[in-house]
Structure formats: structure tokens, C-alpha cells
C-alpha positions as CSV (number, residue, x, y, z in Angstrom):
1,M,6.5,-12.7,18.6
2,D,2.8,-12.5,18.3
3,A,0.9,-15.0,16.0
4,L,0.1,-13.9,12.5
5,D,-3.5,-13.3,11.7
6,C,-4.8,-13.4,8.1
7,A,-6.7,-10.2,8.9
8,D,-3.6,-8.1,9.3
9,V,-1.2,-7.1,6.6
10,R,1.6,-9.5,7.4
11,G,-0.7,-12.5,8.0
12,G,-2.7,-11.6,4.9
13,E,0.5,-11.8,2.7
14,Y,1.4,-15.3,4.1
15,C,-2.2,-16.6,3.7
16,G,-2.2,-15.1,0.2
17,L,0.8,-17.1,-0.8
18,L,-0.7,-20.3,0.6
19,V,-3.8,-19.7,-1.5
20,V,-1.6,-19.1,-4.6
21,M,0.3,-22.3,-4.0
22,F,-2.9,-24.3,-3.4
23,I,-4.2,-23.1,-6.8
24,N,-0.8,-23.6,-8.5
25,N,-0.9,-27.4,-7.6
26,C,2.5,-28.2,-9.0
27,P,2.1,-32.1,-8.9
28,Q,-0.9,-31.9,-11.2
29,H,1.1,-30.5,-14.1
30,S,4.0,-32.0,-16.1
31,N,7.0,-29.7,-16.2
32,P,9.9,-29.6,-18.6
33,Y,12.1,-28.0,-15.9
34,G,12.0,-31.0,-13.6
35,S,10.1,-32.2,-10.5
36,C,8.4,-30.1,-7.9
37,V,10.3,-28.9,-4.8
38,V,9.4,-30.0,-1.3
39,K,7.1,-32.7,-2.6
40,F,5.8,-33.7,0.9
41,L,3.7,-30.5,0.8
42,H,1.7,-32.1,-2.0
43,R,-0.3,-29.5,-3.9
44,L,1.5,-26.8,-1.9
45,S,4.9,-27.8,-3.2
46,F,6.9,-25.3,-5.3
47,Q,7.7,-25.2,-8.9
48,P,11.2,-26.6,-10.0
49,L,14.0,-24.2,-9.0
50,R,15.0,-23.9,-12.7
51,E,11.6,-22.3,-13.4
52,N,11.2,-20.3,-10.2
53,P,14.3,-20.0,-7.9
54,L,12.3,-18.1,-5.3
55,F,10.4,-21.2,-4.1
56,G,7.0,-20.2,-5.5
57,P,4.3,-20.8,-8.2
58,S,4.5,-20.7,-11.9
59,S,4.3,-17.5,-13.9
60,S,1.1,-18.7,-15.5
61,T,-0.6,-19.1,-12.0
62,L,0.5,-15.6,-11.0
63,E,-0.8,-14.2,-14.3
64,K,-4.2,-16.0,-13.8
65,L,-4.5,-14.6,-10.3
66,G,-3.8,-10.9,-11.1
67,A,-0.1,-10.3,-11.9
68,L,0.7,-7.1,-13.8
69,V,0.7,-7.9,-17.5
70,W,0.9,-4.9,-19.9
71,D,-1.1,-6.6,-22.7
72,K,-4.0,-7.5,-20.4
73,V,-4.1,-4.1,-18.7
74,V,-4.1,-2.2,-22.0
75,H,-5.7,-4.4,-24.6
76,E,-8.0,-6.5,-22.4
77,H,-9.0,-3.5,-20.1
78,Q,-8.0,-5.3,-16.9
79,G,-6.9,-2.2,-15.1
80,W,-7.6,-4.0,-11.8
81,R,-4.2,-5.7,-12.2
82,L,-2.5,-2.4,-11.3
83,V,-3.8,-3.1,-7.7
84,T,-4.0,-6.9,-7.4
85,C,-0.3,-7.4,-8.4
86,I,0.6,-5.7,-5.1
87,W,-0.7,-8.6,-3.1
88,L,1.0,-11.4,-5.1
89,H,4.5,-12.7,-4.6
90,A,6.8,-14.7,-6.7
91,G,7.7,-17.0,-3.9
92,V,8.7,-17.5,-0.3
93,I,12.0,-15.7,-0.6
94,H,10.3,-12.7,-2.3
95,L,7.6,-12.6,0.4
96,L,10.1,-12.8,3.3
97,A,12.2,-10.0,1.8
98,N,9.0,-7.8,1.6
99,M,7.8,-8.7,5.1
100,L,11.2,-7.8,6.6
101,S,11.1,-4.4,4.9
102,L,7.5,-3.9,6.0
103,I,8.5,-4.7,9.6
104,F,11.4,-2.3,9.7
105,I,9.8,0.6,7.8
106,G,6.1,0.3,8.3
107,I,5.8,-0.3,12.0
108,R,7.6,2.9,12.9
109,L,5.4,5.0,10.6
110,E,2.2,3.3,11.7
111,Q,3.0,3.9,15.4
112,Q,3.6,7.6,14.7
113,F,0.9,8.3,12.2
114,G,-1.7,5.6,12.5
115,F,-2.9,2.7,10.4
116,I,-5.2,4.7,8.1
117,R,-2.7,7.2,6.8
118,I,0.1,4.7,6.4
119,G,-2.3,2.2,4.8
120,V,-3.4,4.9,2.2
121,I,0.2,5.7,1.4
122,Y,1.0,2.0,1.1
123,L,-1.8,1.3,-1.4
124,L,-1.4,4.4,-3.5
125,S,2.3,4.0,-3.7
126,G,1.8,0.4,-4.9
127,F,-0.6,1.7,-7.5
128,G,1.8,4.4,-8.6
129,G,4.6,1.8,-8.9
130,S,2.3,-0.4,-11.1
131,I,1.6,2.5,-13.4
132,L,5.3,3.4,-14.0
133,S,6.1,-0.3,-14.4
134,S,3.5,-0.8,-17.0
135,L,4.7,2.2,-19.0
136,F,8.2,0.7,-19.4
137,I,7.9,-3.1,-19.0
138,R,5.8,-4.9,-21.6
139,N,7.2,-8.4,-22.0
140,N,7.4,-9.6,-18.4
141,I,4.9,-10.0,-15.6
142,S,5.3,-8.1,-12.3
143,V,4.2,-9.0,-8.8
144,G,5.0,-7.9,-5.3
145,A,4.6,-5.1,-2.8
146,S,8.0,-3.5,-3.5
147,G,6.5,-0.4,-5.0
148,A,4.3,0.1,-1.9
149,L,7.3,-0.4,0.4
150,F,9.4,2.1,-1.5
151,G,6.5,4.5,-1.1
152,L,6.9,4.2,2.6
153,L,10.6,5.1,2.2
154,G,9.7,8.1,0.1
155,A,7.1,9.1,2.7
156,M,9.8,8.9,5.4
157,L,12.0,11.3,3.4
158,S,9.3,13.8,2.7
159,E,8.1,13.6,6.4
160,L,11.6,14.5,7.5
161,I,11.8,17.4,5.1
162,T,8.3,18.9,5.8
163,N,8.7,18.5,9.6
164,W,12.4,19.6,9.5
165,T,12.1,22.1,12.4
166,I,11.0,19.6,15.0
167,Y,14.0,17.2,14.6
168,S,17.3,17.2,16.3
169,N,20.3,15.6,14.5
170,K,18.7,16.5,11.2
171,A,21.7,16.1,9.0
172,A,22.5,12.6,10.4
173,A,18.9,11.5,10.0
174,L,18.7,12.8,6.4
175,F,22.1,11.2,5.4
176,T,21.2,7.8,6.9
177,L,17.8,7.8,5.1
178,L,19.3,8.8,1.8
179,I,21.9,6.0,2.0
180,V,19.2,3.4,2.7
181,I,17.2,4.7,-0.3
182,V,20.2,4.8,-2.7
183,I,21.2,1.2,-1.7
184,N,17.7,-0.1,-2.2
185,L,17.3,1.6,-5.6
186,A,20.8,0.3,-6.6
187,V,19.6,-3.3,-6.0
188,G,16.9,-2.6,-8.6
189,I,19.4,-2.5,-11.5
190,L,19.9,-6.3,-11.1
191,P,18.1,-8.4,-13.7
192,H,14.5,-9.7,-13.0
193,V,13.9,-6.8,-10.5
194,D,11.2,-4.3,-11.4
195,N,13.0,-1.1,-10.5
196,F,10.3,1.0,-12.3
197,A,7.8,-0.2,-9.7
198,H,10.3,0.8,-7.0
199,I,10.8,4.3,-8.5
200,G,7.1,4.9,-9.2
201,G,6.2,3.8,-5.7
202,F,9.0,5.9,-4.1
203,L,7.9,9.1,-6.0
204,T,4.2,8.5,-5.1
205,G,5.0,8.0,-1.4
206,F,7.4,11.0,-1.4
207,L,4.6,13.3,-2.6
208,L,2.0,11.7,-0.3
209,G,4.3,12.3,2.7
210,F,4.1,16.0,2.2
211,M,0.3,15.8,2.1
212,M,-0.5,13.3,4.9
213,L,2.4,13.3,7.4
214,L,2.5,16.9,8.5
215,R,3.3,17.5,12.2
216,P,2.4,20.7,14.1
217,Q,5.2,23.2,14.2
218,F,7.6,23.2,17.1
219,G,5.9,24.3,20.4
220,Y,2.4,24.3,18.9
221,I,0.9,21.7,21.2
222,E,2.3,23.4,24.3
223,R,1.0,26.8,23.2
224,H,-2.4,25.3,22.3
225,N,-3.0,24.7,26.0
226,F,-2.2,28.4,26.9
227,P,-4.8,31.2,26.9
228,A,-6.0,32.2,23.4
229,S,-4.1,35.5,23.5
230,T,-0.8,33.6,23.7
231,Q,-1.5,30.9,21.2
232,G,0.2,30.9,17.8
233,K,-1.8,31.7,14.7
234,S,-1.2,28.5,12.7
235,K,-0.8,24.9,13.5
236,H,1.7,24.4,10.6
237,N,4.4,26.6,9.0
238,A,3.7,28.3,5.7
239,Y,6.2,26.2,3.9
240,Q,4.4,23.0,5.0
241,Y,1.2,24.3,3.4
242,V,3.1,25.2,0.2
243,M,4.7,21.8,0.0
244,C,1.4,20.1,0.6
245,V,-0.4,21.9,-2.2
246,A,2.5,21.5,-4.6
247,A,2.7,17.7,-3.8
248,M,-1.0,17.3,-4.3
249,L,-1.0,19.0,-7.7
250,L,2.1,17.0,-8.9
251,L,0.5,13.7,-7.7
252,I,-2.8,14.4,-9.5
253,A,-0.9,15.4,-12.7
254,G,1.3,12.4,-12.5
255,F,-1.5,9.9,-12.0
256,S,-3.6,11.5,-14.7
257,V,-0.8,11.6,-17.3
258,G,0.4,8.1,-16.4
259,L,-3.0,6.5,-16.7
260,V,-3.9,8.2,-19.9
261,T,-0.7,7.4,-21.6
262,L,-0.8,3.8,-20.3
263,F,-4.3,3.1,-21.6
264,Q,-3.4,4.7,-24.9
265,G,-0.7,2.0,-25.3
266,V,2.2,4.4,-25.1
267,N,5.6,2.8,-24.6
268,G,7.7,4.8,-22.2
269,N,10.9,3.5,-23.7
270,D,10.1,5.2,-27.1
271,H,10.3,8.6,-25.3
272,C,13.3,7.8,-23.1
273,N,16.1,5.9,-24.7
274,W,18.2,5.5,-21.5
275,C,15.4,4.8,-19.0
276,H,15.7,1.0,-19.4
277,Y,19.1,1.3,-17.5
278,L,17.1,2.4,-14.4
279,S,15.7,-1.2,-14.1
280,C,18.7,-3.2,-15.4
281,V,22.3,-2.5,-16.2
282,P,23.9,-5.2,-18.4
283,T,27.3,-6.4,-17.3
284,S,29.7,-9.2,-18.1
285,K,27.9,-11.3,-15.4
286,W,24.4,-11.0,-16.7
287,S,22.3,-9.6,-19.6
288,C,19.0,-7.7,-19.4
289,G,17.0,-9.9,-21.8
290,N,13.5,-11.0,-20.9
């Protein structure tokens, strides 16, 4: 395994957590939840597990460094939190889970479509997830790259759909991908998991995939090397162009409506009485309180 460099995405996430823990400085603050965890790390030690079971900093540190907080975004005009929260993590366990997902999902897409296109999808999906999260969650902070990662899953689905003709074993690929998506979204109904960020990121990535992950229609590359008289008329099929335009219009409309309603202070739960179940379903084992 190659060494992690703070200049790449994975290395940047790890280095980011180190910076957060350095600023957190658990030993310097008295804590009603108990003593710091892994004390030999000194100021890099973790908050008590009763406060943060993910081996990470305090919520106040995350809030100070750019976590998504509805009140600060809307009333204090700190819209930059819609982006900065993507680069923060609640702890080591949270970071490792995101990194594993990025390795399994992101590497394949980046190898096929390049760093720039996948990077744009990643960032915009994280931004879309933050918008939807802010519209429905007001009393908790939110951090993490889960929305961006779900955007890559959404992009994989739309890429499969828009490039349908070039794939073999289409049904099997679609079924497998849908199972993975459903399982990951189902995990989001557990308490303390921001499933709105997952859903917002997934929808954003799904639309971006139609726009940015088009492949030439079957046989185009081979025909392109033939004499002009034998070449096909178009690099892409007509349905690919239609899906691309439709996705672009929907994405612009979604971002516009989402941002306007967010900064107007609209509470999404007032317009959708059942939507809170998308992020947490209460059972006899847990409640969905703050």
C-alpha cells in the first residue's frame, strides 16, 4: 500500500482529523463525561466515549471548525459551512468508514473518468447533501463526506443507465448496484446518522452522472478511425443528450429552490410530515430524539 500524502484526498482527510484533534486538546478542558481516551497522545487524545463513541473531538470543536449548523448557516449567514462540513469527521471510526467507501467506490470511477470529473461530482454531491440536511435537521450538527460518497453511488447508477448499450450483463450490474444503494440508505434510518445528507448527495450525484459520465455509443471509437463516409453521425445516442439536458435542468432547479428556501429559514418538516422517518425510524431499541 502506498504512503498517504496530505495532498491527496485520503491523506487530506487523515491530516484534517489530526488538525481537529490538535485544536480540540481534550486534556486542557474539564469534562463531566469522564477522562480523555488514549491519554498518551496528550493533546491529540480523544473525548470521553460517553461524549463521543467514535473516538473523536467534542461537538463544540467541530462546530467551531465548520460543522453544518442550521442556525449559523441561516441566521449568521455562514453559508460556507455547507462545504466545510464535508471535510470534517466525528472521529476515527467515522473517518475509516468514509475512507473505505471512497476506496471501493471512488477509485473505480476515477480510473475510468478521471480525477477532475469525479472530483466535481464528489464536491457538488456533498454540497447538495448539506442543503437537504439543513432543510430538515435544525437541532444537531452534521459533519462528514457521506453525502459526497452517496453522490458517487448515484453517479454510478446514472452512468450505468445512460451508457446502457455498451454494457454486457446489464441486469446483473443494475441489480447489484441497486442492492448496495438500498442497503446503504437503510443504514441511514439509524439514530445519529444524517440520512438527509445521504439522500441529497445521492440525488445530486445521480443527476450529475447523466451530465458528466457519458460514454460514446457502441462502436463509435472504431468507426471514428474509418473514412469519413463510413463514420456515424453522432458520438452519443439521442437519449443520452435528452437525459443530459433534463438532468441539468433538474439540478439547477433543485439547487436554486433548495438554497432559496434554506436561507429563507423554511423548515422542510413543516411541508412533509413523514420525511423525518427517512433519517430515523424509532423502535423499541432506540428513539429519534436529539
